N, C-alpha and C positions, 0 to 999 in steps of 0.2 A: 504494500500500500504506500502511495506517495502523497504527501500533503505539502502544500505551500501556504505560508501565512503572509497576508498582505494587510495593511491598514488603510482605511479610507474614512472619509468624513471627519468631523471634529470630535465625534464621540468615541473615536478609537475603536470602532467596530472592526473585528478581525475577520477577513475573508479566508476561507480555507478551500483548497482544491483537493478533490478526492479521486483517486484512480486505483482500482483493484482489478486484477485479472478475473477474480471470481464474481464480483458484483457489477463491475463496469465503472464508468466515469461519470462523476457528478460535476456540473459546472462550478458550483460553489457550495460551501457549507458555512453557516454562521452559528454563533452561540448567542441565543437571545433569552434573557432571564434565566441563565443557567442551563438551558436546554438546547441541544443541537438541532438546527433546522436546515435541511438540504434545500438548495435553490437550483432549479433548472430554468434556462432561458430558451424559449422556443419562438422562432419567427414565422414558421410556416403554419398551414392550416391543420396539420397533423400534430398539434401541440399536446394532445392527450396521450400520445404514445411516448413513453419514457421508460425503457426497460431497466436501466441502471437505477433510477429512482425507485421503481417498484421492488427491485432486488434489495436495496438498502432498507426500505421500509419493512420488508419481510424478515429481516434479521433481528430477532428478539433481543439479543445481547447488546445491540446498539442503543436501545431505549429511545428510538426516534418515533414520535407519535404523529407528526404532521410535516408537511413539506409545502414550499411555495413554488409555483410554476409561473414565471413571467411570460406572458404571451400577448398576441395581438387581438385578444378578445375581451369580453367584459368580465367583471368580477363574478366568480362562482366558486362554490365549494362542492367537491365530489369526494365523499369519504374523508380521508385524512389529507387530501390534496387541496390546497387553496390556490385557485387560478386568479392571477392578478394581471391587469393591463401593465405593460412594460413601464409606463409613466409612473406607476405607483411604487416603483423602487425607492423613491425619495422618502416614502413613509415607513420604510423598514429601518428601525433603530434598535440599538441595544439599550436596555434599561437595567441599571444595577438593581440587585435585590434590595428591597428596603431594609434598613437597619431595624433591629428589634426595638420596639418602642414600649416604654413603661408609662402607663396612664395613672394619674392620681386624681382623685375627686376632692374638691374642697366642700365639705359638708358643714362648715362652721356656722353658716347662716340658718341651718335647720335646727329648730329647738323643740 
C-alpha cells in the first residue's frame, strides 16, 4: 500500500493517496472528525461505478463507514456513498474534536 500526504487549505487538512494491489486506487482519503473518508472524483456520466471505493468500503478492518464521490451531478446519497457536485469540494473541512467541557450551574438564586 502506498500513501502520500499533502496539505491544503488553511485548516491543514491532510490529503492522502491510497493504492493497493488488492483493493485498487482511491483518488484521495481524508481524516474528518477522527474518521477516514475516501474521496473519488468522477467527471464522466458513469460516476456511480467505482470498484476501488467499493472494495475499500467492504473491508471491515478499515472502519470506513461512508465515502464522498465528487461528480458532475446533483447532491444525492446512495447507501454509504455521498455524491456531491464537484463545486462542493470547498465545503469539505476538517473539524477538530471538541474538547471535553465541564458545565457548572449557579443555583444560588434559588431558595
